[in-house]
N, C-alpha and C positions, 0 to 999 in steps of 0.2 A: 584316381591318382593323377591322371593326365590333366584333368580340369584344374585340380589344385596346383599343378605345376606350371600352368600357363601364366605368363606375366599379366599383371593387372591391366596394363594398357591394352593388351589384346582382348581381354574380356570387355573393356569399355568400347573398343572398336566394334565388336560383335553386337553389343547392345544398341549401338547407334545406327546399325544398318536397318534399312527399310526397303523391302522389295517393291518395285513399281507395280501398280495395277495395270493390266493389259487385257484386251479382248474386245468383244462387241456386245451390245445389248440394245433392245428395242423398247421404246417408251410410247405411251399413249395417254391422251387426256383431251381436254378442251382448251382452246386458245381464244382469248378475247383481245382484239386489236382495236386501238384508237389511233388517231394521227400521231400521238406522242408516246404511247406506252403499249406494252404487251403484258398480259397477265394470264395465269394458268389455273385450271380447276380440274379436279377428278371428274371423269366423264360418266360416273355411276354414283348412285346414292351412297353416302350423303352429300356428294358433290362438293367435297372439301376443297377450299381454296389452297393454292400453292402445293398441290399434290398431283402426282401422276403415277400410272401403273407401269411397272417394269414387266414387259411381256416375256413369254418363253423364247427360246432360241439363243440365249446368252452363251458366250464362249469365254475361254480363258478363266481368270479368277473372278469374272463377273457372274459365273453360273450360280454362285451362292446367293445372289440377290434377285434372280428371276422369280416372278410371281409375287414380289413384294412391292412396297410403295417407295417413291422417291419424293423428297421435298424439292420444289423447283421455284426459284426466285423470279419475281416479276422484273421486267426490264423497263427502264426509262430512257427513251431515245435521246434525251438531253445529256445524260451522263454515260450512256452506252451507245454512242453514235454509230450510224451505218457507214461502213467504208473507212473507218479510222481506227487504228489500234488504240485501246484504252487500258488503264490499269486493271488487272484481273479482278473480277467481281464474282463472289460465290454464286453459282448457278444451280448445280445439282448436288444434293446430299442424300446418301443411301440410308434410308431409315433402318433397314435390317442389318447394316454393317457400319456402325458408328466409328469403327477404327479405320475404315477406308478414308483416304483423302477426299475432299470435295472436288467437283469439277468446276473450275473457275473460268468464266467466259472472258475473252479479251478482244474478240473481233467478230463483227457481224458483216457478212458479205453483202454488197449491194446486189439488187436483182439483175438479171441478165439482159433484160429488154429495155426498150425506150417507152416514153409516154405516148408515142405517135398514134397507137391504136387503142388507147385506153377509153376513148369515148366514141369510137367508130360504131355506127349503127347501119344496118341491123347486125346483131351478133352473128358470127360465123365460125365454124370449126377452123382451127389453125391460127386464129388471131392471137397475138401475144401483147403483153403490157407489163411495164414496170412504172408505177407512178413516180414522179420526180422525187429523188432522195429515198426511195423505198427499198426494203430488203426483199420484197416479194416478186417472184417471177410467176406471172399469171398467164395461163394458156386456156383457150377454149377448145374443148375436146368433143369427140362424137358422143351421142348421135347428133345429126343435124336437125333442122326444123322438120316438123312442128314440135317434136319432143324436146330437142335440145337447141343449142349446145349446152353441155355441162362445162365445168371449169375446174382447174387445179391451181393451187398456190404452193410454191416450193420456196424454201429459204434455208440458209446454211450459217452455222455458227462454228467457231473454233476457240480453243483455249488450252489451258494447262491444268494439271492437278495441283492442289494446294501444297503438296510436298515437293513440287518441282521435278518429280521423277518421270512424269509422263505428259504427253500431248494428246489432245483429242479433237475430233471433228464430229459434227452432227448434221445430218440432212433431214429436214422436216418436210412433210407434205400434208396439206388439207385439201379435201375434195368437196365441191359444191354441186348441187343438182341444178344450178342455174348458171347462165353466162357470167363472166367476171364483170361485165358492164352492170349487171344487176347487183352484184356484191358491192361494187364501188359506189353505186347510187345509194344503197342501204347504209354504207359507212358515212357518206356525206349527210344523209338525212337524220341518222340516229346517233352519230358520234362514235359508234363502235360496232363491230361485227364479231360474233362468236361462232366457232365451228370446231368439230373434233379434229385432232391431228394425230399423226404417227411420226415418230422420229427414230433414226438409227444412229447410234453412237459408235465410233471406232476409237479405241484408246491404244496408243503405242508408247513404249518406253522412249524417253528422250534419247536422241542419238549420241550425244557427247556428254560423258560425266563431267561434273565440275572438277577443276583442278584440285580443289581441297579434298574431294571424295577420292580421287585417284591417289593422292598423297597418303590419305588415311589407309586405303587398301594396301598400298605398298608397305607402309609401316607395319600393318598387321601381319602381312605375309612374312616379312623379315622376322617378326617376333615368333611366329609359328615355326619357322625353320629353326630358329635358335632353340625353341622348346623341344622340338623333336630330337635335335642333336644331343641335348642334355639328357633326355630320356635314354637314348641309345648308349651313352657313356655309363649311365647308371645300371 
């Protein structure tokens, strides 16, 4: 009886409401990097392009997608430049939750270091490098010679959800069994380098609701109050 007594505008306000997604999840796959593009592949058979695995340990309402696949879009550094805000582009879509908004990327952080040690020889533990204009922070890590050094590459993206209700950030890491000088030489010689990656996404609700959303909420609450008073009189 109460539902039938509710004003039509209140029902419409409730139907238009969408809760933001929030929480964390981990993702893994293979990344292929060229001087102008980044592409992604599943890191297990059948090695499907533009797919990645959502690993365990998800939190919030992302727990429903752990252990499933995500579709992940390639990036072209001419249209998604490093260090400059660009229009949101679809990046992650949850295959097992098509009703979820997509994660749209709109900023790629530049790497933390300088090119000064990118070609320094011999390789040594503790050396750092970011090639000019690159998103990658490269570091040579233990062990030292003659076994090492090894190296890591880290990079960071941020963006918004397609419904505009949440923001997200993602921290990625790839590990190499060779120094970064060897990785950069392979990139120059072959035109691309591929390696597995792991990424951690953190999604948080947007801090400030849109004014139109607040107005709709206030309108709905006023209607609910009026409906309750009418029921009490009856």
